[in-house]
C-alpha positions as a printed NumPy array, in Angstrom:
array([[ 14.929,  -7.058, -24.976],
       [ 14.864, -10.573, -23.527],
       [ 18.654, -10.827, -23.681],
       [ 19.106,  -7.454, -21.968],
       [ 16.763,  -8.425, -19.151],
       [ 18.447, -11.799, -18.705],
       [ 21.846, -10.088, -18.638],
       [ 20.595,  -7.749, -15.92 ],
       [ 19.128, -10.693, -13.997],
       [ 22.518, -12.395, -14.136],
       [ 24.103,  -9.286, -12.691],
       [ 21.648,  -9.396,  -9.804],
       [ 22.433, -13.087,  -9.256],
       [ 26.189, -12.58 ,  -9.283],
       [ 27.579,  -9.081,  -8.685],
       [ 24.602,  -7.872,  -6.641],
       [ 23.66 , -11.117,  -4.895],
       [ 22.279, -10.502,  -1.407],
       [ 22.313,  -6.725,  -1.781],
       [ 19.21 ,  -4.609,  -1.262],
       [ 19.101,  -1.757,  -3.74 ],
       [ 16.968,   1.284,  -3.05 ],
       [ 14.772,   2.795,  -5.73 ],
       [ 17.334,   5.481,  -6.475],
       [ 20.073,   2.875,  -6.775],
       [ 17.923,   0.73 ,  -9.076],
       [ 17.319,   3.759, -11.285],
       [ 21.037,   4.504, -11.401],
       [ 21.754,   0.897, -12.36 ],
       [ 19.083,   1.074, -15.067],
       [ 20.653,   4.224, -16.485],
       [ 24.045,   2.511, -16.614],
       [ 22.645,  -0.49 , -18.476],
       [ 20.33 ,   1.519, -20.731],
       [ 17.211,  -0.328, -19.579],
       [ 13.802,   1.051, -18.624],
       [ 13.274,   0.926, -14.869],
       [ 10.376,  -1.518, -15.271],
       [ 12.653,  -4.051, -16.969],
       [ 15.278,  -3.708, -14.244],
       [ 12.584,  -4.302, -11.621],
       [ 11.547,  -7.502, -13.398],
       [ 15.183,  -8.611, -13.717],
       [ 15.639,  -8.096,  -9.98 ],
       [ 12.539, -10.199,  -9.319],
       [ 13.834, -12.947, -11.64 ],
       [ 17.005, -13.207,  -9.583],
       [ 15.245, -12.884,  -6.235],
       [ 12.476, -15.385,  -6.947],
       [ 14.347, -17.778,  -9.243],
       [ 11.848, -17.365, -12.079],
       [ 11.957, -16.546, -15.766],
       [ 10.864, -13.201, -17.15 ],
       [  7.661, -14.765, -18.445],
       [  6.89 , -16.309, -15.075],
       [  7.384, -12.994, -13.279],
       [  5.157, -11.133, -15.726],
       [  2.476, -13.833, -15.517],
       [  2.639, -13.765, -11.73 ],
       [  2.296, -10.002, -11.688],
       [ -0.819, -10.101, -13.855],
       [ -2.31 , -12.974, -11.877],
       [ -1.888, -10.948,  -8.679],
       [ -4.503,  -8.524, -10.025],
       [ -7.165, -11.116, -10.893],
       [ -9.388, -10.654,  -7.833],
       [ -9.064,  -6.884,  -7.865],
       [-10.062,  -6.777, -11.53 ],
       [-13.117,  -8.816, -10.589],
       [-13.929,  -6.253,  -7.893],
       [-13.548,  -3.502, -10.501],
       [-16.097,  -5.223, -12.71 ],
       [-18.522,  -5.506,  -9.798],
       [-18.16 ,  -1.798,  -9.097],
       [-18.544,  -0.936, -12.757],
       [-21.724,  -2.916, -13.334],
       [-23.821,  -3.571, -10.241],
       [-21.895,  -2.605,  -7.12 ],
       [-23.061,  -0.101,  -4.553],
       [-20.741,   1.174,  -1.83 ],
       [-21.944,   2.414,   1.541],
       [-19.514,   5.312,   1.134],
       [-19.365,   5.943,  -2.605],
       [-22.801,   4.798,  -3.725],
       [-22.891,   3.554,  -7.324],
       [-20.309,   6.007,  -8.649],
       [-18.624,   3.311, -10.763],
       [-21.727,   2.281, -12.67 ],
       [-22.89 ,   5.916, -12.827],
       [-19.752,   6.849, -14.731],
       [-19.903,   3.744, -16.903],
       [-23.519,   4.501, -17.81 ],
       [-22.863,   8.061, -18.943],
       [-19.914,   7.623, -21.262],
       [-20.757,  10.918, -22.941],
       [-19.848,  12.729, -19.722],
       [-16.121,  12.092, -19.307],
       [-14.349,  13.269, -16.187],
       [-11.396,  14.393, -18.279],
       [-10.631,  14.665, -21.984],
       [ -7.67 ,  12.272, -22.02 ],
       [ -9.187,   8.868, -22.861],
       [ -6.625,   6.817, -20.946],
       [ -6.778,   8.987, -17.836],
       [-10.568,   9.162, -17.993],
       [-10.86 ,   5.378, -18.108],
       [ -8.33 ,   5.01 , -15.304],
       [-10.334,   7.443, -13.155],
       [-13.59 ,   5.569, -13.74 ],
       [-12.03 ,   2.154, -13.182],
       [-10.264,   3.322, -10.02 ],
       [-13.534,   4.528,  -8.517],
       [-15.281,   1.344,  -9.654],
       [-12.579,  -0.702,  -7.924],
       [-13.225,   1.126,  -4.659],
       [-16.944,   0.387,  -4.982],
       [-16.066,  -3.247,  -5.657],
       [-13.816,  -3.145,  -2.606],
       [-16.831,  -2.408,  -0.439],
       [-18.725,  -5.272,  -2.072],
       [-16.29 ,  -8.2  ,  -2.348],
       [-13.049,  -6.847,  -0.885],
       [ -9.644,  -6.327,  -2.45 ],
       [ -6.189,  -7.784,  -2.17 ],
       [ -4.424,  -4.959,  -0.309],
       [ -0.961,  -3.632,  -1.013],
       [ -0.114,  -0.882,   1.492],
       [ -3.862,  -1.09 ,   2.025],
       [ -6.944,  -1.519,  -0.107],
       [ -6.788,   2.174,  -1.027],
       [ -3.724,   2.002,  -3.276],
       [ -4.94 ,  -1.233,  -4.864],
       [ -7.682,   0.886,  -6.482],
       [ -5.526,   3.156,  -8.703],
       [ -3.162,   0.26 ,  -9.499],
       [ -6.098,  -1.825, -10.71 ],
       [ -7.869,   1.069, -12.41 ],
       [ -4.799,   2.056, -14.414],
       [ -4.036,  -1.561, -15.306],
       [ -7.526,  -2.074, -16.751],
       [ -7.295,   1.204, -18.676],
       [ -3.918,   0.235, -20.148],
       [ -5.302,  -3.051, -21.465],
       [ -7.741,  -1.031, -23.567],
       [ -5.086,   1.235, -25.072],
       [ -3.792,  -1.145, -27.729],
       [ -0.652,  -1.982, -25.776],
       [  0.791,  -5.474, -25.868],
       [  0.162,  -7.739, -22.898],
       [  3.889,  -7.622, -22.181],
       [  3.959,  -3.817, -22.062],
       [  1.044,  -3.787, -19.645],
       [  2.687,  -6.44 , -17.475],
       [  5.937,  -4.454, -17.21 ],
       [  3.945,  -1.384, -16.153],
       [  2.101,  -3.481, -13.573],
       [  5.402,  -4.838, -12.259],
       [  6.734,  -1.333, -11.723],
       [  3.548,  -0.333,  -9.892],
       [  3.883,  -3.322,  -7.58 ],
       [  7.539,  -2.55 ,  -6.914],
       [  6.615,   0.956,  -5.79 ],
       [  3.667,  -0.452,  -3.855],
       [  5.881,  -2.947,  -2.036],
       [  7.898,  -0.112,  -0.494],
       [  4.779,   1.692,   0.685],
       [  3.352,  -1.561,   2.035],
       [  6.442,  -1.938,   4.193],
       [  6.156,   1.66 ,   5.377],
       [  2.412,   1.672,   6.155],
       [  2.168,   1.482,   9.947],
       [ -0.914,   3.499,  10.814],
       [ -3.862,   5.181,   9.152],
       [ -2.933,   7.695,   6.488],
       [ -3.764,   8.096,   2.816],
       [ -0.32 ,   9.564,   2.213],
       [  1.158,   6.054,   2.393],
       [ -1.765,   4.345,   0.705],
       [ -4.458,   5.339,  -1.791],
       [ -3.308,   8.882,  -2.467],
       [  0.437,   8.833,  -1.86 ],
       [  1.385,   5.295,  -2.864],
       [ -1.168,   5.386,  -5.669],
       [  0.106,   8.658,  -7.13 ],
       [  3.735,   7.501,  -6.926],
       [  3.057,   4.172,  -8.648],
       [  0.878,   5.742, -11.359],
       [  3.523,   8.391, -12.061],
       [  6.208,   5.714, -12.34 ],
       [  4.218,   3.43 , -14.636],
       [  3.063,   6.183, -16.997],
       [  6.498,   7.808, -17.225],
       [  8.137,   4.461, -17.962],
       [  5.493,   3.536, -20.555],
       [  5.868,   6.895, -22.285],
       [  9.563,   6.295, -22.824],
       [ 10.908,   8.198, -19.84 ],
       [ 14.37 ,   7.409, -18.549],
       [ 14.787,   5.774, -15.13 ],
       [ 15.894,   9.14 , -13.763],
       [ 12.743,  10.759, -15.143],
       [ 10.671,   8.016, -13.523],
       [ 12.141,   8.785, -10.106],
       [ 11.604,  12.517, -10.631],
       [  7.959,  11.85 , -11.498],
       [  7.585,   9.818,  -8.286],
       [  9.042,  12.673,  -6.235],
       [  6.708,  15.158,  -7.894],
       [  3.662,  12.929,  -7.4  ],
       [  4.465,  12.32 ,  -3.736],
       [  4.912,  15.984,  -2.898],
       [  1.224,  16.97 ,  -2.439],
       [  0.401,  13.748,  -0.605],
       [  2.849,  14.001,   2.3  ],
       [  1.056,  13.663,   5.671],
       [ -2.421,  13.505,   4.107],
       [ -4.566,  11.532,   6.581],
       [ -7.363,   9.041,   5.959],
       [ -9.523,   9.315,   9.056],
       [-12.269,  10.441,   9.137],
       [-12.503,  10.418,   5.355],
       [-12.701,   6.631,   5.171],
       [-15.894,   6.723,   7.186],
       [-17.531,   9.778,   5.587],
       [-19.56 ,   9.483,   2.415],
       [-17.875,  10.482,  -0.793],
       [-14.628,  12.055,   0.383],
       [-12.427,   9.053,  -0.306],
       [-13.285,   9.316,  -4.013],
       [-11.08 ,  12.341,  -4.58 ],
       [ -8.198,  10.682,  -2.76 ],
       [ -8.052,   7.465,  -4.734],
       [ -8.975,   8.976,  -8.097],
       [ -6.689,  11.895,  -7.299],
       [ -3.813,   9.418,  -7.373],
       [ -4.478,   8.927, -11.094],
       [ -4.635,  12.652, -11.746],
       [ -1.574,  13.519,  -9.673],
       [  0.399,  10.598, -11.092],
       [ -0.453,  11.554, -14.667],
       [  0.25 ,  15.226, -14.032],
       [  3.633,  14.444, -12.504],
       [  4.541,  12.218, -15.444],
       [  3.545,  14.803, -18.044],
       [  5.355,  17.628, -16.263],
       [  8.586,  15.647, -16.108],
       [  8.377,  14.477, -19.718],
       [  7.117,  17.684, -21.317],
       [  8.759,  20.509, -19.358],
       [ 12.102,  21.525, -17.9  ],
       [ 10.654,  21.687, -14.387],
       [ 13.584,  21.296, -11.96 ],
       [ 13.15 ,  18.386,  -9.533],
       [ 16.381,  17.583,  -7.712],
       [ 15.145,  15.919,  -4.507],
       [ 16.406,  12.331,  -4.376],
       [ 13.566,   9.788,  -4.577],
       [ 14.862,   7.837,  -1.57 ],
       [ 14.846,  11.016,   0.48 ],
       [ 11.252,  11.689,  -0.581],
       [ 10.025,   8.165,   0.225],
       [ 11.917,   8.032,   3.512],
       [ 10.445,  11.381,   4.51 ],
       [  6.924,  10.264,   3.545],
       [  7.23 ,   7.078,   5.592],
       [  8.51 ,   8.866,   8.67 ],
       [  5.978,  11.709,   8.588],
       [  3.269,   9.087,   8.171],
       [  4.185,   7.627,  11.558],
       [  5.005,  10.719,  13.566],
       [  2.182,  12.905,  12.208],
       [  1.298,  16.561,  12.395],
       [  3.033,  17.874,  15.56 ],
       [  6.453,  17.209,  14.113],
       [  5.748,  17.458,  10.384],
       [  7.472,  20.805,   9.992],
       [ 10.613,  19.714,  11.824],
       [ 10.935,  16.53 ,   9.798],
       [ 10.286,  18.381,   6.568],
       [ 13.155,  20.71 ,   7.345],
       [ 15.422,  17.848,   8.339],
       [ 14.989,  16.05 ,   5.047],
       [ 14.503,  18.88 ,   2.59 ],
       [ 16.458,  21.852,   3.911],
       [ 19.526,  20.694,   1.96 ],
       [ 17.468,  21.204,  -1.189],
       [ 16.255,  24.706,  -0.314],
       [ 17.166,  27.248,  -2.988],
       [ 19.894,  29.641,  -1.928],
       [ 20.694,  33.093,  -3.331],
       [ 24.352,  33.666,  -4.152],
       [ 23.995,  37.328,  -3.136],
       [ 23.074,  36.309,   0.419],
       [ 25.351,  33.349,   1.103],
       [ 28.55 ,  35.437,   1.568],
       [ 26.904,  37.037,   4.62 ],
       [ 26.545,  33.615,   6.289],
       [ 29.438,  32.31 ,   8.367],
       [ 31.554,  29.871,   6.378],
       [ 31.409,  27.345,   9.219],
       [ 27.614,  27.27 ,   9.046],
       [ 27.723,  26.751,   5.295],
       [ 30.149,  23.858,   5.758],
       [ 27.846,  22.281,   8.345],
       [ 24.914,  22.595,   5.948],
       [ 26.872,  20.801,   3.253],
       [ 27.797,  18.028,   5.67 ],
       [ 24.153,  17.73 ,   6.706],
       [ 23.104,  17.478,   3.062],
       [ 25.486,  14.578,   2.491],
       [ 24.412,  12.914,   5.73 ],
       [ 20.678,  13.08 ,   5.028],
       [ 21.102,  11.355,   1.683],
       [ 22.964,   8.476,   3.335],
       [ 20.341,   8.351,   6.098],
       [ 17.578,   8.172,   3.513],
       [ 19.35 ,   5.321,   1.732],
       [ 19.527,   3.379,   5.004],
       [ 15.86 ,   4.007,   5.837],
       [ 14.589,   2.956,   2.421],
       [ 16.862,  -0.075,   2.47 ],
       [ 15.268,  -1.163,   5.76 ],
       [ 11.818,  -0.844,   4.183],
       [ 12.91 ,  -2.965,   1.257],
       [ 14.472,  -5.565,   3.549],
       [ 11.009,  -6.414,   4.93 ],
       [  9.086,  -6.159,   1.659],
       [  7.574,  -9.202,  -0.002],
       [  8.725, -10.795,  -3.27 ],
       [  7.323,  -8.974,  -6.288],
       [  4.646, -11.536,  -7.136],
       [  3.581, -11.876,  -3.491],
       [  3.246,  -8.197,  -2.6  ],
       [ -0.518,  -8.327,  -2.164],
       [ -1.919,  -9.855,   0.995],
       [ -4.958, -12.097,   1.141],
       [ -8.311, -10.632,   0.137],
       [ -9.838,  -8.42 ,   2.842],
       [-13.57 ,  -7.807,   2.76 ],
       [-14.989,  -4.795,   4.575],
       [-13.134,  -1.992,   2.87 ],
       [ -9.913,  -1.616,   4.86 ],
       [ -6.993,  -3.957,   5.462],
       [ -5.83 ,  -1.978,   8.495],
       [ -9.248,  -1.471,  10.119],
       [-10.634,  -4.894,   9.196],
       [ -7.872,  -7.216,   7.996],
       [ -5.46 ,  -6.752,  10.891],
       [ -7.982,  -7.169,  13.762],
       [ -9.618, -10.09 ,  11.948],
       [ -6.298, -11.89 ,  11.66 ],
       [ -5.744, -11.229,  15.373],
       [ -9.078, -12.947,  16.043],
       [ -8.148, -15.886,  13.799],
       [ -4.948, -16.395,  15.781],
       [ -6.907, -16.401,  19.036],
       [ -9.458, -18.843,  17.589],
       [ -6.658, -21.254,  16.71 ],
       [ -5.633, -21.49 ,  20.376],
       [ -9.039, -22.25 ,  21.938],
       [-11.025, -25.444,  22.272],
       [-14.573, -26.214,  23.288],
       [-17.696, -24.094,  23.039],
       [-17.222, -20.331,  23.014],
       [-19.023, -18.595,  25.874],
       [-17.706, -15.036,  25.793],
       [-15.739, -12.729,  23.494],
       [-14.334,  -9.413,  24.686],
       [-12.749,  -7.048,  22.161],
       [-10.616,  -3.977,  22.94 ],
       [-10.095,  -1.494,  20.112],
       [ -8.142,   1.746,  19.918],
       [-10.201,   4.868,  19.227],
       [ -9.649,   4.754,  15.47 ],
       [-10.626,   1.093,  15.178],
       [-13.522,   1.495,  17.61 ],
       [-14.961,   4.298,  15.461],
       [-14.952,   1.898,  12.509],
       [-16.621,  -0.972,  14.371],
       [-19.41 ,  -1.101,  11.777],
       [-16.955,  -2.596,   9.306],
       [-14.508,  -4.492,  11.529],
       [-16.681,  -6.199,  14.159],
       [-18.417,  -8.537,  11.659],
       [-14.998,  -9.648,  10.43 ],
       [-13.506,  -9.95 ,  13.924],
       [-16.408, -12.138,  15.021],
       [-16.229, -14.395,  11.98 ],
       [-12.522, -14.86 ,  12.664],
       [-12.964, -15.42 ,  16.398],
       [-15.925, -17.81 ,  16.212],
       [-15.307, -19.689,  12.977],
       [-11.678, -18.956,  12.146],
       [-12.911, -17.497,   8.853],
       [-10.395, -15.85 ,   6.551],
       [-10.415, -12.127,   5.846],
       [-11.828, -12.646,   2.358],
       [-14.857, -14.744,   3.341],
       [-17.494, -12.528,   1.727],
       [-20.474, -14.76 ,   2.512],
       [-19.584, -15.106,   6.186],
       [-18.86 , -11.391,   6.552],
       [-22.274, -10.344,   5.265],
       [-24.223, -12.976,   7.239],
       [-22.293, -13.364,  10.496],
       [-25.106, -11.985,  12.667],
       [-27.534, -14.516,  11.21 ],
       [-25.46 , -17.399,  12.568],
       [-27.048, -19.124,  15.592],
       [-23.66 , -19.435,  17.307],
       [-23.41 , -15.649,  17.645],
       [-26.675, -15.427,  19.566],
       [-25.341, -17.756,  22.274],
       [-22.127, -15.823,  22.951],
       [-21.692, -12.942,  25.392],
       [-19.959, -10.264,  23.294],
       [-18.468,  -7.035,  24.612],
       [-16.63 ,  -4.275,  22.705],
       [-14.427,  -1.781,  24.562],
       [-12.814,   1.483,  23.452],
       [ -9.17 ,   1.887,  24.489],
       [ -7.441,   5.28 ,  24.548],
       [ -4.085,   3.896,  23.472],
       [ -2.796,   4.031,  19.883],
       [ -2.788,   0.925,  17.673],
       [ -4.264,  -1.392,  20.336],
       [ -6.388,  -4.335,  19.242],
       [ -6.96 ,  -7.049,  21.822],
       [ -9.282, -10.04 ,  22.066],
       [-10.201, -12.506,  24.826],
       [-12.168, -15.652,  24.036],
       [-13.584, -17.724,  26.888],
       [-14.36 , -21.322,  25.933],
       [-15.475, -24.419,  27.841],
       [-12.211, -26.336,  27.418],
       [ -9.486, -23.832,  26.677],
       [ -9.59 , -20.031,  26.57 ],
       [ -7.148, -17.658,  24.886],
       [ -6.112, -14.009,  24.578],
       [ -4.167, -12.03 ,  21.989],
       [ -2.852,  -8.528,  22.673],
       [ -1.806,  -7.06 ,  19.337],
       [ -1.094,  -3.827,  17.521],
       [ -2.804,  -2.746,  14.335],
       [ -0.85 ,  -2.857,  11.067],
       [ -1.657,  -2.212,   7.405],
       [ -2.082,  -4.857,   4.732],
       [ -3.768,  -7.285,   7.141],
       [ -0.582,  -7.696,   9.184],
       [ -0.515,  -8.111,  12.975],
       [  2.058,  -7.129,  15.597],
       [  1.693,  -9.528,  18.551],
       [  2.638,  -8.007,  21.922],
       [  1.4  , -10.729,  24.274],
       [ -0.85 , -13.77 ,  24.24 ],
       [ -2.278, -16.545,  26.388],
       [ -1.642, -19.435,  26.726],
       [  1.63 , -17.997,  25.329],
       [  3.035, -15.575,  22.805],
       [  5.036, -18.42 ,  21.274],
       [  1.867, -20.395,  20.586],
       [  0.243, -17.317,  19.049],
       [  3.228, -16.774,  16.758],
       [  3.118, -20.427,  15.736],
       [ -0.608, -20.143,  15.019],
       [ -0.007, -17.067,  12.868],
       [  2.616, -18.941,  10.898],
       [  0.332, -21.932,  10.369],
       [ -2.46 , -19.636,   9.197],
       [ -0.189, -17.734,   6.825],
       [ -0.713, -14.456,   8.682],
       [  2.096, -11.937,   8.324],
       [  3.451, -10.808,  11.694],
       [  4.983,  -7.33 ,  11.824],
       [  7.063,  -5.501,  14.401]])
């Protein structure tokens, strides 16, 4: 196996150097070389990051260390303000499984426990903190299945590869590109690969898992008790179901995986009013046709439909390639830990505040925060983090500061105002200080990323501050 992976890595270094391969293209390459998709993903990472196979696998497993700690918190003592103590409840009553399949049952419990832990000590987000839950839950379950550490690491690598695409595509709130959609796709891929599925079967399982998640929103579920549980644990169920259907039946699935991912990413952004039109644009070429009816359709129309089918596949390749061009290296897919339960609602505005803090000097007198409707409605979880970033420059994973920010004497001496803004994605902060004040006008992004629109003293200084702080700036 080691020689085959190294041979594939050499091919990436030489023949494919500098090229961005989509998921469908990676699967096709894997089929040609007779390698599981997970091994091809690791070979690609070896070439891209200049590391050995062992180093990539170790890095992948290390990336999960904090999230596994959060899982343990949720499984033993954690209590979530949205999910209660569901993790420890399930752990306590082992005689009441959620499902008969031992692996899937454990993955369900551990996924829910991870979400509880997320609300206690935060998670390292991928597309968001939502999809980190099923990734971590399945990983923990796999370690208890008698698999070798190497087998588990390859499965984890494939999950992160899928997650990296969704991270790049996550631009607004929506469980379809996070806990439910990204989670189901990654779980389907990992389980199908582990069960001996071919690369083509892996991509079919991803398509099948994504299908029921397209355009599924988060809000207001992420702020309503209990409802998020079926989303994140549903990713395990949907992913497993998709894998089993592909491996155990002759179910026809002919939609290209790049088309499916590209469609999911676009619908995620443009939302309900145009969902039907986009669905038709991407999937009409795959609509079943009856041979008895087609002769009644003008031949010119049929030719145009065939041309459109060829064109949409190329378009999908280009769209997925653009997502991959901005994705992180495999072992750096996760962002920094975000406490508070949401990397988009908490991580992104907190990093905006940290950037603003870096540009001020002197004693802070006033802080004014503008938040779009969605962020404003979640002020209970993001304002503590925004303030700790604005006043102290605290990082998004500072658990102690997050839970005790309002006990700090500095807060009591600052005039703080929070405004609701009826414009999408807006997050803006103004800090008045005795020596030097600052402002950052930004747009909200998933995974703790920030899109900087304007800033004072200057946008250039804000961008430099973001770079110095290690904050990822998005478009």
